PABA-613452 format. One line per 2 residues: number of its first residue (from 1); their letters; for each residue x negated, y, z of N, C-alpha, C. Coordinates in steps of 0.05 Angstrom, whole numbers, plus 5000, padded with zeros to 4 digits. Each point is the difference from the previous one (the first is absolute). Layout:
N
NUM	a	X/Y/Z/X/Y/Z/X/Y/Z ~ ...
This chain:
298
1	ms	9579/2360/8090/4975/5009/5013/4996/4988/5028 ~ 5022/4998/5015/4998/4988/5026/4993/4971/4999
3	ll	5010/4986/4980/4992/4972/4997/4971/4997/4992 ~ 4991/5018/4983/4972/5000/4992/4982/5006/5024
5	aa	5008/5020/5016/4984/5007/5024/4999/4976/5019 ~ 5022/4986/5003/5001/4976/5017/4981/4978/4989
7	el	5000/4998/4973/4983/4980/4988/4970/5006/5005 ~ 4993/5025/4997/4972/5008/5005/4993/4996/5030
9	lk	5019/5005/5017/4995/4995/5029/4995/4971/5005 ~ 5016/4982/4989/4996/4972/5003/4973/4991/4990
11	tr	4992/5011/4977/4974/4992/4988/4976/5009/5017 ~ 5001/5025/5008/4976/5011/5013/4997/4991/5030
13	tr	5022/4989/5011/4998/4991/5028/4992/4971/5003 ~ 4996/4986/4977/4990/4973/5001/4970/5000/5000
15	wl	4988/4979/5011/4970/5000/5002/4987/4992/4974 ~ 5013/4983/4984/4986/4989/4976/4992/5022/4980
17	pw	5016/5020/4994/4991/5021/4981/4975/5014/5009 ~ 4997/5004/5026/4976/5014/5009/4975/4982/5000
19	vl	5004/4975/5004/4978/4981/4997/4991/4999/4971 ~ 5019/4999/4982/4992/5000/4971/4988/5026/4992
21	fv	5009/5022/5012/4988/5026/4994/4970/5001/5009 ~ 4994/4988/5022/4973/4998/5009/4983/4984/4981
23	vl	5012/4978/4989/4986/4984/4980/4994/5016/4975 ~ 5019/5017/4992/4996/5017/4977/4977/5020/5005
25	ll	4999/5012/5023/4979/5018/5007/4973/4986/5001 ~ 4999/4976/5011/4975/4985/5001/4991/4993/4972
27	ga	5019/4993/4982/4992/4994/4973/4988/5024/4986 ~ 5012/5024/5003/4989/5024/4988/4972/5006/5012
29	gv	4997/4995/5026/4975/5005/5013/4978/4981/4989 ~ 5007/4975/4997/4981/4980/4989/4992/5008/4972
31	qv	5019/5009/4983/4994/5009/4973/4980/5022/4999 ~ 5004/5021/5017/4983/5024/4999/4975/4996/5016
33	wl	5002/4990/5025/4977/5000/5018/4982/4975/4995 ~ 5012/4977/4996/4983/4975/4997/4992/4996/4972
35	fg	5019/4998/4981/4993/4994/4972/4990/5025/4986 ~ 5004/5023/5012/4990/5025/4988/4975/5010/5013
37	yt	5003/5015/5022/4978/5014/5012/4978/4980/5010 ~ 5008/4979/5015/4980/4981/5010/4985/4986/4978
39	aw	5014/4992/4979/4987/4987/4977/4980/5019/4987 ~ 5009/5025/4997/4982/5020/4987/4975/5004/5018
41	wd	5004/5002/5026/4978/5005/5018/4980/4977/4999 ~ 5010/4975/4997/4982/4977/4999/4984/4998/4974
43	lh	5012/5010/4978/4988/4996/4974/4984/5024/4990 ~ 5007/5024/5008/4987/5023/4987/4971/5003/5010
45	de	4984/5012/4983/4971/5003/5006/4996/5028/5011 ~ 4995/5002/5026/4997/5026/5012/4975/5015/4989
47	ad	4981/4984/4989/4976/5013/4990/5005/5015/4974 ~ 5022/4994/4987/5007/5013/4974/5023/5019/5004
49	pe	4995/5026/5004/5022/5018/5006/5019/5003/4977 ~ 4992/4992/4975/5018/5003/4978/5025/4983/5003
51	lr	4997/4977/5015/5023/4983/5003/5022/5013/5016 ~ 4994/5020/5015/5020/5014/5015/5018/5017/4982
53	nd	4991/5005/4976/5016/5016/4981/5014/4982/4979 ~ 4996/4974/5003/5012/4981/4981/5025/4989/5013
55	vp	5017/4987/4983/5024/4988/5011/5002/4971/4989 ~ 4982/4983/5008/5001/4972/4990/5014/4982/5020
57	ga	5007/4976/4990/5009/4978/5017/5018/5007/5023 ~ 4990/4995/5024/5017/5001/5024/5010/5028/5006
59	tr	4987/5021/4990/5009/5027/5006/5028/5005/4989 ~ 5009/4985/4981/5027/5004/4989/5021/4992/5020
61	af	4993/4986/5021/5019/4992/5020/5004/5021/5021 ~ 4982/5021/5001/5003/5019/5022/4995/5029/4991
63	vl	4990/5005/4976/4995/5028/4992/5023/5009/4982 ~ 5012/5023/5007/5021/5012/4983/4987/5012/4975
65	pw	5014/4999/4977/5027/4992/4996/5004/4970/4995 ~ 4977/4985/4997/5003/4971/4993/5014/4984/5021
67	al	4997/5009/5025/5013/4985/5022/5030/5000/4998 ~ 5012/5020/4988/5029/5002/4998/5012/4977/4984
69	pt	4992/4996/4974/5011/4977/4986/4993/4973/5012 ~ 4977/4999/5013/4992/4975/5014/5019/4994/5023
71	ll	5006/5020/5016/5019/4997/5022/5028/4993/4990 ~ 5008/5012/4979/5027/4995/4989/5001/4971/4988
73	da	4978/4991/4988/5000/4973/4989/5002/4979/5022 ~ 4984/5003/5021/5001/4981/5022/5027/5003/5015
75	gq	5009/5025/5002/5026/5004/5014/5023/4988/4986 ~ 5000/5001/4973/5022/4987/4986/5001/4970/5004
77	fw	4977/4987/5000/4999/4971/5003/5007/4992/5028 ~ 4984/5009/5020/5005/4992/5028/5024/5013/5012
79	gs	5006/5025/4990/5024/5013/5010/5025/4985/4992 ~ 5000/4988/4976/5023/4984/4992/5005/4977/5018
81	ii	4979/4988/5010/5002/4977/5018/5010/5009/5027 ~ 4987/5021/5012/5008/5010/5026/5028/5010/5000
83	ig	5007/5016/4980/5027/5012/4999/5021/4978/4995 ~ 4992/4979/4984/5019/4978/4995/5006/4985/5026
85	vl	4980/4995/5017/5004/4987/5025/5018/5017/5019 ~ 4994/5026/5000/5016/5018/5017/5030/5000/4991
87	ia	5004/5002/4974/5028/5001/4990/5014/4974/5006 ~ 4986/4978/4996/5013/4974/5004/5009/4997/5029
89	sa	4983/5009/5019/5007/4999/5028/5023/5018/5007 ~ 4999/5025/4989/5021/5019/5006/5028/4991/4990
91	va	5001/4986/4977/5025/4992/4989/5010/4974/5013 ~ 4983/4980/5002/5008/4974/5010/5007/5000/5029
93	te	4987/5018/5016/5006/5001/5028/5029/5009/5005 ~ 5011/5015/4982/5028/5009/5003/5019/4976/5001
95	yn	4994/4980/4985/5017/4976/5001/4998/4986/5027 ~ 4975/4999/5010/4996/4987/5026/5014/5015/5023
97	wg	5000/5026/4998/5013/5017/5020/5031/4999/4997 ~ 5009/4994/4976/5029/5000/4995/5011/5027/4993
99	tv	4982/5020/4996/5009/5027/4995/5012/5003/4972 ~ 4991/4983/4981/5012/5002/4973/5030/4995/5001
101	rh	5007/4978/5012/5028/4992/5001/5017/5021/5015 ~ 4989/5010/5022/5014/5020/5016/5005/5025/4985
103	ai	4979/5009/4985/5002/5025/4984/5022/4997/4979 ~ 5000/4978/4986/5020/4996/4979/5028/4997/5012
105	ar	5002/4986/5023/5026/4997/5013/5012/5026/5010 ~ 4982/5019/5006/5010/5026/5010/5004/5021/4978
107	gq	4999/4991/4975/5009/5017/4978/4978/5010/4981 ~ 4975/4995/5006/4979/5008/4982/5000/4981/4976
109	sr	4999/5011/4976/5000/4983/4976/4973/4985/4998 ~ 5001/4978/4985/4976/4984/4997/4979/5015/4984
111	dg	5009/5013/4978/4982/5016/4984/4988/5023/5017 ~ 5017/5012/5017/4991/5022/5017/4979/4991/5020
113	wl	5005/4977/5012/4981/4990/5020/4973/4994/4987 ~ 5001/4986/4977/4975/4993/4986/4985/5025/4991
115	tv	5015/5020/4990/4987/5024/4991/4987/5016/5023 ~ 5014/5001/5023/4988/5014/5023/4975/4985/5009
117	kl	5002/4974/5002/4977/4984/5008/4976/5004/4981 ~ 5005/4999/4975/4979/5003/4980/4988/5028/5001
119	tg	5017/5021/5003/4990/5027/5001/4984/5005/5025 ~ 5009/4990/5022/4986/5003/5025/4972/4988/5000
121	va	4998/4975/4992/4974/4987/4999/4982/5012/4979 ~ 5012/5010/4978/4984/5013/4979/4987/5025/5010
123	lf	5015/5017/5014/4989/5025/5011/4979/4994/5021 ~ 5005/4980/5017/4980/4994/5021/4975/4989/4988
125	cs	5002/4982/4981/4977/4988/4987/4984/5021/4984 ~ 5014/5018/4987/4986/5021/4985/4984/5017/5019
127	al	5011/5006/5023/4985/5016/5020/4975/4986/5009 ~ 5002/4974/5005/4977/4984/5009/4978/5000/4979
129	ll	5008/4996/4975/4980/4999/4978/4986/5027/4996 ~ 5016/5022/5001/4988/5026/4997/4982/5007/5023
131	lt	5007/4993/5024/4982/5005/5023/4974/4984/4997 ~ 5003/4975/4990/4976/4984/4996/4982/5013/4979
133	la	5012/5010/4979/4984/5013/4979/4986/5025/5011 ~ 5015/5015/5017/4988/5024/5012/4976/4992/5018
135	wg	5002/4979/5014/4978/4990/5017/4976/4992/4982 ~ 5006/4987/4977/4979/4992/4982/4985/5024/4988
137	ia	5016/5020/4993/4987/5024/4988/4984/5015/5021 ~ 5011/5002/5025/4984/5013/5022/4974/4984/5005
139	ss	5002/4974/4999/4975/4984/5004/4980/5005/4977 ~ 5011/5003/4976/4982/5005/4977/4986/5027/5003
141	ii	5014/5020/5010/4988/5026/5004/4978/4999/5021 ~ 5005/4985/5022/4981/4997/5022/4975/4985/4990
143	ts	5004/4977/4987/4977/4984/4991/4985/5014/4977 ~ 5013/5015/4983/4986/5015/4979/4982/5021/5012
145	nm	5009/5014/5021/4983/5019/5014/4977/4986/5013 ~ 5005/4977/5012/4978/4986/5014/4979/4990/4980
147	ag	5009/4994/4975/4981/4990/4980/4987/5023/4985 ~ 5008/5024/5004/4988/5023/4987/5012/5007/4973
149	fd	5023/4990/4994/5014/5007/4975/5018/5024/5004 ~ 5002/5016/4979/5019/5022/5001/5028/4990/4999
151	vt	5018/5009/5017/5027/4990/5000/5017/5019/4983 ~ 5001/4993/4974/5016/5015/4981/5014/4981/4982
153	ld	5018/5010/4984/5013/4982/4981/4982/4992/4977 ~ 4978/5013/4997/4982/4994/4978/4971/5004/5009
155	pa	4990/4983/5019/4974/5004/5011/4977/4997/4981 ~ 5002/4982/4980/4978/4995/4982/5004/5014/4973
157	gs	5022/5014/4997/5005/5015/4975/5005/4981/4976 ~ 5007/4975/5006/5003/4980/4978/5030/4993/4996
159	ve	5017/5008/5018/5029/4993/4997/5016/5025/5005 ~ 5025/4999/4991/5018/5023/5005/5025/4989/5014
161	ls	5007/5012/5022/5024/4993/5015/5011/5025/5013 ~ 5024/5007/4992/5013/5024/5012/5018/4992/5023
163	ia	5006/5019/5017/5017/4995/5023/5028/4990/4990 ~ 5009/5011/4977/5026/4993/4990/5002/4970/4992
165	ei	4977/4987/4993/5000/4972/4992/5003/4981/5024 ~ 4993/5009/5023/5000/4982/5023/5027/4989/5007
167	pl	5022/5016/5001/5026/4988/5005/5008/4980/4979 ~ 4992/5004/4975/5007/4981/4979/4985/4974/5004
169	mi	4975/5001/5009/4985/4976/5006/5013/4984/5023 ~ 5008/5015/5020/5014/4987/5023/5026/4987/4991
171	lr	5015/5014/4982/5025/4990/4990/4996/4974/4984 ~ 4979/4999/4984/4994/4976/4985/4996/4976/5018
173	ag	4984/5004/5021/4995/4978/5019/5026/4993/5015 ~ 5017/5020/5006/5025/4994/5013/5019/4984/4983
175	vg	5001/5006/4974/5016/4984/4982/4990/4971/4999 ~ 4974/4997/5003/4988/4973/5000/5008/4984/5024
177	vl	5006/5013/5022/5008/4987/5025/5030/4993/4999 ~ 5016/5016/4988/5029/4999/5001/5012/4973/4992
179	py	4993/4987/4978/5012/4975/4993/4994/4977/5020 ~ 4976/5001/5012/4993/4980/5020/5016/5004/5025
181	al	5004/5025/5008/5017/5006/5023/5028/4991/4996 ~ 5011/5004/4976/5027/4992/4994/5002/4969/4998
183	la	4979/4987/4992/5000/4971/4999/5002/4989/5029 ~ 4984/5011/5018/5002/4992/5028/5028/5006/5012
185	fa	5011/5023/4992/5027/5008/5009/5020/4979/4990 ~ 4998/4992/4975/5019/4981/4988/4997/4973/5014
187	la	4975/4990/5004/4996/4974/5013/5012/5000/5028 ~ 4995/5021/5015/5009/5001/5027/5031/5003/5002
189	ai	5011/5017/4982/5029/5004/5001/5015/4975/4991 ~ 4990/4987/4980/5013/4976/4989/4995/4976/5017
191	gr	4975/4996/5009/4993/4977/5016/5005/5003/5029 ~ 5006/5024/5010/5006/5006/5028/4977/4989/5019
193	st	4976/5003/4990/4977/4989/5015/4976/5018/4997 ~ 4988/5008/5023/4975/5015/4999/4978/4983/4988
195	al	4999/4974/5007/4979/4983/4990/5001/4997/4970 ~ 5024/4998/4989/5003/4998/4971/4991/5025/4986
197	ga	5009/5023/5010/4992/5025/4988/4971/5006/5002 ~ 4988/4997/5024/4972/5006/5004/4982/4980/4985
199	tg	5005/4975/5004/4983/4979/4987/5003/5001/4970 ~ 5025/5005/4991/5005/5001/4972/4985/5022/4986
201	ii	5000/5024/5012/4986/5022/4986/4970/4996/5001 ~ 4989/4989/5022/4971/4996/5001/4992/4979/4979
203	lf	5014/4978/4999/4993/4979/4980/5004/5010/4972 ~ 5021/5016/4995/5005/5010/4973/4977/5018/4991
205	if	4991/5018/5017/4979/5019/4992/4974/4985/4994 ~ 4992/4981/5017/4975/4987/4995/5001/4980/4977
207	ie	5022/4986/4998/5004/4981/4977/5001/5016/4974 ~ 5015/5022/5000/5001/5017/4976/4973/5010/4991
209	aa	4984/5009/5019/4973/5009/4994/4983/4978/4987 ~ 5003/4976/5011/4985/4977/4989/5010/4993/4972
211	vi	5026/5000/4996/5011/4994/4974/4992/5021/4979 ~ 5000/5025/5008/4992/5021/4981/4972/4996/4991
213	gi	4982/4993/5019/4972/4995/4993/4998/4976/4981 ~ 5015/4979/5004/4999/4976/4983/5011/5006/4972
215	fd	5023/5013/4999/5012/5006/4974/4983/5019/4984 ~ 4987/5019/5014/4983/5019/4986/4976/4986/4988
217	al	4989/4979/5015/4978/4985/4990/5008/4982/4976 ~ 5024/4989/5001/5009/4983/4978/5006/5015/4974
219	gg	5009/5025/5003/5006/5017/4977/5024/4990/4984 ~ 5003/5011/4977/5022/4992/4982/5028/5005/5012
221	tf	5018/4980/4997/5027/5003/5009/5001/5004/5030 ~ 4982/4986/5015/5000/5003/5029/4994/5029/5008
223	ed	4981/5012/4987/4994/5028/5006/5023/5018/4993 ~ 5014/4994/4978/5023/5016/4992/5022/4999/5021
225	ll	5003/4978/5014/5021/4997/5020/4996/5018/5024 ~ 4975/5010/5004/4994/5016/5023/5014/5027/5000
227	vf	5011/5008/4976/5014/5026/4999/5025/4999/5017 ~ 5010/4976/5008/5024/4998/5016/4994/4998/5030
229	sm	4975/4999/5007/4993/4996/5028/4998/5027/5015 ~ 5006/4999/5026/4998/5024/5016/4971/5009/5002
231	gh	4983/4981/5007/4972/5007/5005/4986/5012/4976 ~ 5005/4990/4977/4987/5010/4976/5008/5028/4994
233	na	5026/5006/5004/5009/5027/4995/4992/5020/5022 ~ 4999/4990/5025/4991/5016/5022/4970/5008/4995
235	as	4985/4980/4990/4971/5006/4994/4997/5021/4979 ~ 5019/5001/4981/4999/5020/4979/5004/5028/5012
237	ll	5018/5003/5019/5004/5026/5013/4976/5008/5016 ~ 4988/4981/5014/4977/5005/5016/4975/5007/4983
239	aa	4999/4987/4976/4978/5006/4982/5002/5028/4990 ~ 5024/5011/4998/5004/5027/4991/4989/5020/5021
241	nr	4996/4991/5025/4989/5017/5021/4970/5001/4999 ~ 4987/4982/4985/4971/5000/5000/4989/5025/4987
243	ld	4978/5009/5011/4988/5025/4990/4979/4996/4978 ~ 4990/4975/4998/4980/4994/4979/5001/4970/4996
245	se	4982/4989/4984/5000/4972/4993/4983/4983/5018 ~ 4987/5012/5020/4983/4984/5018/5016/4983/5019
247	ty	4986/4980/5013/5013/4982/5019/5007/5014/5026 ~ 5023/4993/5011/5009/5010/5026/4999/4978/5021
249	as	4989/5006/5023/4998/4980/5021/5025/4999/5017 ~ 5021/4987/4989/5025/4999/5014/5003/4974/5015
251	la	5015/5000/5022/5005/4976/5016/5023/4983/4988 ~ 5012/5009/4979/5022/4985/4988/4991/4973/4990
253	fr	5017/4980/5003/4993/4973/4992/5004/4996/4970 ~ 4984/5014/4984/5001/4999/4971/4976/5015/4989
255	en	4993/4993/4975/4978/5013/4987/5009/5027/4990 ~ 4981/5019/4996/5006/5025/4987/5006/4995/4971
257	pd	5025/5002/4991/5007/4993/4973/4991/5022/4980 ~ 4995/4992/4976/4994/5018/4979/5025/5015/4991
259	pa	5001/5026/5003/5025/5015/4992/5009/4994/4972 ~ 4981/4994/4982/5007/4994/4972/5017/4974/4997
261	sl	4997/4982/5020/5015/4974/4998/5027/5002/5015 ~ 5006/5023/5011/5025/5003/5015/5021/5014/4983
263	pd	5026/4997/5008/5021/5014/4986/4998/5030/5003 ~ 5014/5014/4983/5002/5029/5003/5013/5006/5027
265	pw	4990/5020/5015/5012/5006/5026/5030/5005/5000 ~ 5010/5013/4979/5028/5005/4998/5016/4974/4996
267	fa	4989/4982/4984/5012/4974/4997/5000/4985/5026 ~ 4977/5001/5015/4998/4987/5026/5021/5011/5019
269	fv	5004/5026/5000/5020/5013/5017/5028/4989/4994 ~ 5006/4997/4974/5027/4990/4992/5003/4971/5009
271	ml	4979/4984/4997/5002/4972/5008/5003/4997/5030 ~ 4986/5016/5016/5003/4999/5029/5027/5010/5009
273	aa	5010/5021/4986/5027/5009/5006/5021/4979/4994 ~ 4996/4985/4978/5018/4978/4993/5000/4978/5022
275	wc	4976/4994/5010/4998/4981/5023/5016/5010/5024 ~ 4997/5025/5006/5014/5012/5023/5030/4998/4997
277	vl	5010/5007/4976/5029/4999/4995/5010/4971/5002 ~ 4985/4981/4989/5008/4972/5001/5001/4991/5029
279	ll	4980/5006/5016/4999/4990/5027/5023/5013/5017 ~ 5005/5026/4995/5022/5013/5014/5027/4988/4993
281	av	5003/4995/4974/5026/4989/4990/5005/4972/5012 ~ 4980/4983/5001/5003/4974/5012/5006/5001/5029
283	ty	4985/5018/5014/5004/5003/5029/5028/5009/5007 ~ 5010/5021/4986/5027/5010/5006/5021/4979/4992
285	yv	4996/4986/4978/5020/4980/4991/5003/4978/5021 ~ 4977/4990/5009/5001/4978/5020/5012/5010/5026
287	fr	4991/5023/5009/5009/5011/5026/5030/5005/5001 ~ 5011/5009/4977/5029/5005/4999/5016/4974/5005
289	rr	4989/4977/4993/5014/4975/5002/4990/4982/5022 ~ 4983/5012/5017/4987/4985/5021/5018/4996/5024
291	dl	5000/4975/5011/5013/4995/5025/4982/5010/5022 ~ 5008/5020/5015/4983/5014/5018/4999/4987/5028
293	rl	4997/4974/5001/4995/4987/5025/4971/5006/5009 ~ 4994/4994/5025/4974/5006/5010/4979/4983/4986
295	gt	4979/5013/4992/4977/4986/4988/4980/4993/5022 ~ 4980/4986/4992/4979/4993/5020/4982/5023/5006
297	ge	4995/5018/4980/4983/5022/5004/4971/4993/5004 ~ 4993/4975/4995/4973/4991/5005/4982/5005/4976
C-alpha cells in the first residue's frame, strides 16, 4: 500500500495528467454544449412549441437519458487516446529518471514494480474518466433546463432506463478503454519510450477505425475478421448502451454501427478480456528479461 501511495503521488504531482484532464473536460463540454445545445438552438424552430417536447437530432447530445450513452461513446474513443498518452508518459519516464533500476536493485521484484505501476495509473485514470463523465452529466442537466426539457431518466416516455443500469453502462465503456490502455502500457514498458507509447496508441486507434470501416464495406471474409479487433468488440459493448435505434451525435471517430452487425456483447467482452490477458502476458514476459539500463524516455 505504501508503494501504491507513492505511485499515486508521483502521478498526480506531474503536470501532464492535469493537462490531459483539462482536454477531457473540454471534450465533454464540446460534446454537450457545442454539438448538443448550440446545434439544437441553431436548428430548432422557436415558432413551433411542439419541437420543445421532441427529442430529435442534436438533442441526443445533451438531453438525458440520451446524453449518457453519447458521452460514454465519445469518452471510450477519445478517452482511450488520452489515457494511452498519459500511461505511456507515466511508464516511460521512469526509465529516464532511472527509478526502475533503483527500485529493482533495492529489492522490489520486477513483477511487483510493474503491478504497482499498473495499479496506480489505473486508479488515477479511472478517477479522471469518472470526473469527466460527472462534468458531462452536470452539463447535460444544465443545458436540458436551459432548453426547456424535463431532466429525468425518461423525459419523452419513449425509453426506459433505471438507475441500476447506469453503472453497467459505465462499466461497458470502461471495458472498451481497457485494452487500449494496456496496449499503451505495453508499448511504453517494452519500448522504454513515451513517444513510442503515445504515438503508437494514437496511430493504432485511428488506423484501426479506418480498417474496420474498409473491412465492413468489403464484407465477406474481411468482415468476419473484425470479430478479432478491439474496436469492433468495443463498439458492440457501446451499442448495448444505446436506448433506441436512432442516430446518436457522438464525437467518436466512427459511424454509429448497426447493433445487428456487431458481435454479442458477452462475446465482445470475452474477446476484449483475451486482448487484455495477451497484452499483460507479453509485457510481463519482456519486462522480466529486460536489461534495465536508462531509456531515453522520449
